[in-house]
N, C-alpha and C positions, 0 to 999 in steps of 0.2 A: 453233697454237691455244693461247691462254693460259687460265689458271685464272680462272673467274668465280665469285665467292663472295658469299653473302648478307651484307650489311653491317648489323650491329646498329644502327648510328647512323641510317642512311638508310632501313632496312627494304626495300632493293631490292638485286638482284645487281649487283656491280661487277666489271669485269675488273681484275685486279691487275697493276699495272705499277710499277716503281721510280720514286719521286719524282724522283731524280736521273738516271734513265735508265741507271744502271750497276748498282746493288746494291739488292735488296729487303731492307729492314731491319725486322725484327719482333721483338717481345718477348712472352714467355709468362710468366705468373705461375707460379712454381715452388712446391715444397712447403714447408710449415712443418715443420722437421725436429725433431719431438718424439716421433715414433713411426713405425711402418711405414706406408707409403702403402698404401691399399686399392684395390680394383678400380675404385671410383668415381673416385678420383684418376687412376688410370692410364687410364681411358677418355679423359679429356681429354689426357693426355700422349701417348698412342698416336695419337690423331687429329691432334694438333698435329704429330707426327712424320710421319704420312702427308701432311699439308698441305705440310710442308717438302720431302718427297721429290718430290711432284708438281711443285712449283716448280722444283726443281733438275733433275729429269729432263726437264722442259719447256724447259730451257736457261737459266733465270734464275740469276744469282749472288745468293746470299742471305747475310745476317748474322743469325744466330739467337742471341738473348740470353734466358736463363732464369735467374731469381734463386733464391736460397735464403733463406728467412726464418729467420734464426738468432737473432733476438731479437724477442720479442713477449710478450704475456701468458702464452701457453701454454708456450713454451720456458723462460721464467723459472720459472714455477710448478712444472712437472714436473721440471726439473733439480734444484730444491731438494728436492722430495719424494724423489728417489732419491739425494740426497747427492753430486751431481757438479757440477763447475764447468760454467758454461754452454758454454764452449769444448769441453770433453771430451764433454759430453752431446750437443751438436748435431753434433760431428764423427762420432760413432758412427752416428747416424741418417742423416747425409749419406752415409756409405759404404754403408749398407744400401739407401738409395734408388738410389745409383749401381749397385749390384749387381743390383737388380731391373730397372733400365733396360737394363742389358746383357743380362739374360736375355730381355727383351722385344724386344731388337734395336732399341732406339731410338738414333738418331744423337745423339752428344754435341752440346750447344749450342756455338757458337763461343766464347761467353763465359758464365760462370756465376758472377756476383758474389754475395757474401753481404752482408747488411745491416750486420753489425758492422764490416766493413772500409770502410764508406762513411759513417761518422758525420760526418766533416767536410763532405762534400758535402750532407748533410741539414741540418746546422746553417746552412750558407751559404744554402740555399733558404729556410729559416725567417726568416733575417735579412732577406732581400729582401722576403718577404711582409709582414713586420712593418713594414718601412720604407715600403712602398707602401700601407699601410692595410688589407691583407687578413688580418692576423693580430693577435692581442692576447694579452697575458699576463694570466692569471687570478690571483686572490688566492692560490691554492695554489702558484703558481710554474709551472704548466703553461701552454703556449702553444696557442691554438686558432685554427683557420681560420675567418674570418668569412664564412659562406655567403652572407649578404645582399650582400656586396661583389662577387659574381659573378652577374650577372643571368641568365646562360645555364645556371646550375646546374640539372641535371635533364634535359637534352635527350637524353642517352643512354638513360636508364631511363624517360623519359616521365612524370616526376613529376607534371606538371600534370593527367595523366589518372587519378591515384590519390588516395585519401584517406590522408593521413599525419598521424601525431601530431607535434605541434611540441614541440621541446625546446630549452633554452637551449644546452646543450653536452653532449657525450658523451665521457667519458675512455676507455672501453673500446675496445680495438682492433677488436672486432666487436660490433655491436649490432643491435637489432631492425630488420628491413627496412622497417618502416612508421614509422620514426622519422626525422624530418628535423631535423638539429641541427648546430651548429658541432662540428667534430671535432678531436681532439687532433693537433697537429703535434709537440709536445714534451711528454712526461709527467714531471712533477716526481717526484723520488725519493721512494719510500715504503718503510716498514720492511720490507714483504714482498718488496721487490726484492733485498734482501741486498746483495751486492757488485756487482750488475749495474747500474751507472750510469756516466755520463760527464759531464765538465765541459762547460758551455755558457754563453753570455752570460746565460741566464735561470736559472742555477743547475744543480745536479746533477740528472740525470735520464736519459731515453732517448727516442729518437724514436718517434713513432706509426707503426703498421703501414702506413697508407696512404701516408705520405711516403716510405718506403723505396723502393718501386718507382719513384716519380717521379724520385728522385735517381739511381738506378742506370740508368734509361732515359736520362736526360740525359747521364750520364757516358759511356755506351758507344754510344748511337745518335743523340744530338743532341736539339735542341729539338722537332723534328717527326719522327715515325716513320711508316713505311708502314702497319704493322698491329700491333694489340695483341690478345692472345688469353688466354682463361681459361675457367673454367666459368661457366655462366649465372648461378650464385649470386653471382658477383662483380660483376655489372653494377651493382647498388646494395647497399651504398654504396661499395664499394672503388674500382671504376673511375670512378664519378661523382666521387669525391673526388680521384682522380688527375688527372682532366681539370681540375678547378677549381684545384688548387694549382699544377699545371704551367703552365697558360695564364696564370694571374695572375703567376707568377714570371718567365716568359720573354717574355710578350707575343706568342707565336706559337701557331698551332694545334698541339695536342698529338699527335694521331693521325689519320691519314687514313681508316683502316678498322678495323672491329672484328669479331672472329671468336670467337663463344662456343659452347661445347659443352653440350648439354642433359644433364640428370640421368640417372643410371643407377638402375634399379630391380632388385631381386633377388627372383625369384619373385613379381613383381607388387607388391612392397611396398618402401617406402623403406628404405634401409639404416640399421640401427641395431644397437648392441651388444646391446640388450635382446632383439632378435629373433634374434640369432645369425647374421645374414646379412651381416656386414661382413667380407668375405673379403680376405685378403692373398694374395700369390703363394705364400708358404710354406704357408698353410692349404690352398690348392687343390692344391699339390704333394703334400701329405699325403693328399689324396683321389685321387691318381693322375693329375692333369692337368698337362701340361707348359705352359711359358710360351708356346710358339707356338700352342697351342690357345686359350689365354687371349687372345693378341693377335688371332687370327683372329676371335673373337667380338667383341672390343672394336672392331676396325676394320671389321667387317662390317655395321654398322648406321649409317644416316645420322646425322650429327652433330647435326642439328636435331630428330631424333625421339628420344623416350625409349627407351633400350635396356632390355628386360626380360632380365636376365642370369639364366640357370638352369644347373644342372649338366647338364641334358639338352642344352643348346646346346653345352656343352663336349664332350660325348660325340659330337655330330654333327660337330663340327669335326675330329675325328680322321680319319674316313674321307674327308672333303673334302680335307684336306691330303694324305692318302695318294693320292687320285686325281690331285692336282696333281703329286705326286712321280713317280707312274707315267708320266704324260704327258710330263713333262720328261725322264725317262730314255729313253722310247721315241723321242722326237724327237732327243735327243742322240745316241743310238746310230745312228739313221738318218743324221744329219748328220756322224757321225764326230767328235763333240765330247764331251769328258768333263768339262772344267773348267766350274765355275759362274762366270759373268762377275762381275768386281768391280763394286761399285756405281758407282765413279767412272768406269768405262768405258761405262756404259749410257746416258748422257745423249743421245748421238747415234744410238743404235740405233733407237729408235722402237718402237711397239707391234706392227708387222707385222699379222698376221691378227686381232689383238686391238684393232683401232682403235676399235670400239664401246665396249669397256671403258674405254679411255683417254679417250674423249670424255665418258663418264659421270663420271669422276673430275674432269675439267675443268669440268663443269657442276655447280657448287656442291658439289664433293667428294662426289658421290653414290656412296659406297663399296658400298652394298648392290646397287645396279643394276650397278655395275662388276663385282662378283664374279659376278653372274648372267650377264653377257655373257662373262666368261672361260670359264665352264663350257659355255655354248652354243657358243662357238667351238671348244672342245676336242672337242665331239661331232662336229664336221664335219672334224676333222683326223685322218686315218688315216696314221700314220707309215710303215707298210709300203707304202703306195701313193704316197708323195710322192717327188719328186726330192730329191737331196742338198741342192740350193739351197733348195728349198721348206722342207725340214725345218730347215735352218739358220736361215732367216728366222723360222719359227715358234718355234724354240728360243730365239732371241734375243728375240722379242716376248714370249714367256711369261715369261722372266726379267726383262724390262723391267717387266712388270706386277707380278711378285712383288716386285721392288725397290721399286715404288711403294707396295705394301702393307707392305713391310718383313718379308715372310714368309721364313723359312728352312725348306726342305722336309725332311721326315724321310727317313731311309734306308728304302728299300723292304724289307719283311720277306721273308726268303728262303722262309718257310713259307706264303706267301700262297696261298690256294686259287684255282686257275684257274677262271675263270668261262666256261662254254661260250658260244660265239659266238651261238647261238640265244637264250640267256637274255639276253645283253647287248643284242641287237637289240630284244627285247621290252621290256626296261627303257627303252631310249632312246625307243621308240615311245610307251610309257606316259608318260614324262616330257613328251614333246611334246604328248600329249593333255591332260595336266594344265595345261600352259602355255596351251593353247587352251581350257581349261575344258570339255573334252569328257568329262564325268564318266562317262558310260556306257561309252565306249571305255576310259577309264582303269581302271574296275572290271573290265572284261572281260580286259584285258591282265594286271592283277594276278592274276586267277584262273589264267590260263595260266602265269604265272611260278611261282605257288604249286604248280601241278600238276607242274612240272618240278623241285620240291624246293628252291626258293629263295624268300626273303622280300625284298621291296623296301622299304627304309626311306626316307621322304621327308624332306628338309631344306628350308630356305628357298631355297637357291640350288643345291643339288646332291642326289644320291641315293646310296644304298649298297645293294649286294646281299649278303645273308648266306645261306650255305647252311644249310638246316634240319638239325637233329639234330647 
């Protein structure tokens, strides 16, 4: 079974196969390193990580490239505000980003190029575009891409279906999403840039943000790649501009498939500093939440559905992870296995009794449905009544699924309160009643559980029993 994914360009699901039959080559837009990444950024990076894991565990060889934007309007402005060189400033925030990725258990990309190190490649692309009539030098020394020279401009974002303001040219790296205009390939040196400029055939300056990705993609993945990914906010203008400049430069299709992750909300509202809901990993850690709880929540919602991130969802993640850990321990003890399998060894293992969960991941990366299937399968697995072989298969399958989600299980707490078997059976019956939408039976069983001194808390894909008092 191969991964089938909704393609932003065609608006239909497509099965992902390598163009060359050997290696699936994909690119992810990485962070702009001018401050700490927040959970909205990491939703995209975590789901891209799950995407890669599903490909690799499914048997595909992949090449994953993710860039670092270390020169643009923001990095230059903020580095000068804090009195640091651009190199020192971006290096510090790059290390912080890497530390957060390690905490979230994200696989390192195979290549992580920075824009500053690829100025010559960007200049070469601009020269080709200018030579072929797709770019022009403006009076101020900047070079712009001529959008009118590319008739297919707008097919990714469906521009023809939208009302747009027309503009002659836009120098800013980021601009209003309803503005259609020629965009900067090379930005002439300005006083506020300070020492952050490079020599070029058009004078001193620096590349435009959109061009950076095109140049690094071409350098490490070639003229045509299998898939490009990023947040849905990058569809226009960033990815639209990448397509135009790349295809006009190379004469080849730029990208076969597109994978975009939808926005994250916090407590039902858009993230913003003014609302105080723009959380970083450090801020959530200060509130007592671990990185795996954050990853569980970020990975547990379908990538094409907005995720409403709440502190309550983090609280619900903790017992869910504990249940997974307890199940893994019980299966391992029955199978006589203590070591957690290494990620690289799991590709040939398969999902075992968690085949339904694996099928959901391969059906448009449906992480929410897959997690639900994991917990449903666990309810039917009683380690004490399994053979050693059955327990070993279930242990391997569970770790196969955990590897797909990139989850590291917590150590089981020694002081955990033992749940009576009668209470656990009632809880499992009540959960099944809820799934069947038998609300009357669900309420009756809740009352019985309460009478025995326990409270059953419901989550989206799991439940927790808490002893009263």
